N, C-alpha and C positions, 0 to 999 in steps of 0.2 A: 504494500499499499504506500502510495506517495502522495504528499500534500504540497501543492505548489502555492506560493504567495508572492505578491508584489506590494511594496509598500513605498509611499512617496516621500520625497524631501519635503521639509517644511520651513517656512521662514517666519519667525516669531517676532513679536513686538510691533512691527511696520511703523515704527516712530515712537508715538505716544502710548501705545497699547501695551505697556510692559507687563510681562508675565501673564497675559491675557488674550491678546489677539494672535492669530496664527493664520498662515495662508499655505495650502498644499500645491506643490509645484509638480509637473510632470517629468520628474527626474526619479527614477525607481531603483531601489534594490530588489533583486530577484532571489528567491530562496526556494529550495526543494527539500523537503524532509521526508526521509524514507523510514518506514517501519518495517524492519526486517523480520525474518522468522526466527533467527537465531541472534544472539549478542554480537556486538560488533566491537572492534579494537576501540577501547576508550581513548587511547592516545592519539588516535588518527581518525576519529569519527566526524570531522569538520574540514570541508575543503572550500577555500575561499580564493576567488580570483577577482581582479579589478582593484579598486581602491583599498589602500592599506593591507593588501593580501600578505605581504612578507612579515607585517608586523602583529598579525592577529593570531591567537592560539588555535591550533587545530584538533584540541582535546575538549573534555566536558567543561573547561573553565571558560570557554568561549561564551561571551554575554548571552546570546540567543539560547544556547543550549542550558546555561544556569537558569534563565528564566523559564523555559520550558519545564524543567524538573521542578522548580519551585511552584509554577501554577498547577501543574498536575498534582503535586502533593497537597496544595491548599483548597484547590477547587474541585479535584476528582479524587477525593481520598480512597475510593473503592477501585480506582485503576489497578489491574492485576500487577503483581510483583514483577519486576524485570522488564517493564515496558520501556523505560528510559534507556536501559542498556542495549536495546534493539534499534536505537535511533541513530541515523546518521544524517548530516546536514550538508548541502551544497549552497554556496552563497556566491552571488555575482553583485558585487558592490560597485555602484555607479554615484551614490551620494558622497560627496567629499567629506572626509573625517575632520572633526575639530576646526570647522570653518563657519559655524553659525547657521547650518543647514538641516539641523535636527537628525543627525546620523545615529545618536545614541537613543533618542526617543523612537526613531523608526526601528531600530533593533529590538528595543523593549516591546513596542506594539506588536512586531513580527512574532516574537518569542510567545508572547500572551496568546495571539491569535492561533498560532500553530499548535499551542498546548490544548487549546479549545477545540481544534480539529481532532486532534488524537483523542482527548477525553470523550468526546462525542462519539467517534468511531467506536470506542471500547465499551459504549453503553451508558456513557454519562450525558447530561443535558447540554443543549447548545449554549455557548457562552456569548451572551449579548454584546453588541458594540459598546453600550453603556456600561457594562461591567468591565470590559477591556479597558475603557477610560479610567474607571475607579482604580484598577489594578496598576495601570501604567503611571497614574498620578501618584499612587503610593510610592512608586519606585523612583519618578523624576522629581517629585516635590511640587510640581505644578503642571498643569495640562496644556500650556500653551502651544508646544509642538506636538504632543500625543494627539490632541483633538483633531486637527486637520489631517493628521496620517491616518486617523480612524474614519472619520467622517467626510473629508475632502472639503475643498472650497475655502472659504473665509469663515473663521470661527471666533467667537467670544466665549472664553471659558471662565468658570469660577472653580475655586479650588476646595471650598470647605462646605458642603460635600462636592466633589468634582462632578461638574456639569458642563456641558457645551451647547451653544446656540449658533446654527447656520445663519449666516448674513447673505441675502441674496446679492449676486454681483451683476451689475448691469452696465458697467463702464470700462472694466479692465478685462482683457481677454488673455493678453501676454504680457509678460515682464521680462526683464533682463537682469541676469545674475552675474556679478562680477566677482570671480574667485581668487584671491591672491594666492601665492604660492607658500605662505606662511601659515602656521596654525596658531590658535589661542585656545588655552583651557578655559572652559566656562567659569570655573572658580576664580580664576585670577580676574576675569572680566567683573564678576560680581563683586570682588573683594575692594574695588576702587569706588563703588557707589556709596555716598554718605549714607548714615543710619538714619537721619531725618533731613527734611526739606521744609521750606517755608510754606504755609498755607496758600499763598498767593500763586506760587509756582504749581503746586498741586491742583488748584483750581483751573489754571491755564492748561495744564496738561489734560485734565479731564475733558474740558471743552474740545481740545483738538481731537482726543480719542473719539467723542461723539461726533464730530465733524467727519472723522475718518469713515464712519459707517455710511454717512450721507454721500461722501465722495465715491465710495466703492458701489453703492447701490443705484444712485441717480444723478450725480454731478461731478464729473472728473475734474472741472475746473477748480474744485476746492483741494484737490489733493495735495498740492504744495503746501498750503496753510495746515493741513490736516496732518501732514507727516513731520511737521516742525516740532520734534520731540524737546521737552523741557526736563526730563526726569532722569535719564541714564546716559545718553549718547556723549554729551560733552564731558561728563565726568570720566568717561572711559578714553578720552581722546589719547592720552599717553600711552593707553595699551595698544591701540591700532592707529597710530598718527597718519601712516600712508592711506588707510582707509578712509579716515575722517577727511583728509585733503582730497580724495576722490569724491566723497559725498559733497563737499563745499563746491567743488569745481562743476559737478552735475547741477546742483541746484542753483548755482550762478547762471546756468543755461536754462533754467526753468523746467528742469526734470525734477520729479519727486523721487529723491533717492534717500535711503535710510540704511543703517547698519542692520544686517540680517541677523536675528537672534543675539548671540553674544559676540558675533563678529569673528573673523575680520571681514567676512563676505559683505559686499554691498548689493542691495536689491533696489532695483529701479522699476517704477511703475510705469513702464513704457516699453514698447517692443523693439526699440533700438537705442543707442547712444552714440554720440560723436566718437569716432575712432581715435581722433587725436587726443582725446582727454584720458584715455585708458591707458596705463603703463604697460609696456610689453609683457611683463611677467604675470599679468592679471589675465585669467581665462575668461573669456565673454561666452555665456550661455544664454541663448534666447529660449524661453519655454513658455508653455501654456500654463494655465492654473488647472490642476486637478481637481474634478468635482465628486469623485467617488470614493477616496480613501483607499485603504488597503483592499485588495481583492485575492480570493483564494480559490483553488480548484483542487478536488480530490480525484487521483487516478488510481485505477485498480480496484 
């Protein structure tokens, strides 16, 4: 029995929507989980190609395999003994790692969803997408990347309890992702944000987050104002100065550009950018917005 899954990259925050807004992109990791008749070699049960293939483990310490085992234990306690030992995983990674495109959230969502497929196959209940969101939020700490990876499109999420709401998109069909050749750990990016901010700043940021919904749903002309974050990007400027310089240059040309997630990738809510603005070392990816979230298929 084989379970195939595709899970999209995501861009969180979108400027002012810190830890709450997320957008699914048509950049997918593809995974194939096989349930064998006999146990497989635990030290070589994962095969990875593509992004970060050489750096990722090939045994059961791989993040997706760990999540599968944890979710089977917690959500499907009646799973027959030895099922985990009979699993092998093939991954084709296309989502850049440590660049602010939700690679870890995608892996966690994939592991939870695949565990649900296995658990249902061996006699347990189906795992709802709402439950996938709850489990992913428990592991990620907040649902901004997990929600669009699960449901697709543009989402606004609450953390306590984890819930997500889809926002209809009427003005933006394609975006441009500018991916630097450097990485940034999310915890480093979080560590430079102050513990508290002034009420006036918070109010202004809230207004722009609300305006962002209007911009995506019905009026693209407000997206420049709506993406003018006051909460986190400037505080992180020293963590990714080249990316902020790129954001500044694009915004000076009237393009709604923001840092994607914790960075250093830059997301532009436009289908193209001036080539002369983009440094040679930055990869330019033009992509559509994914509207479906992860998708699975059972074979055999």
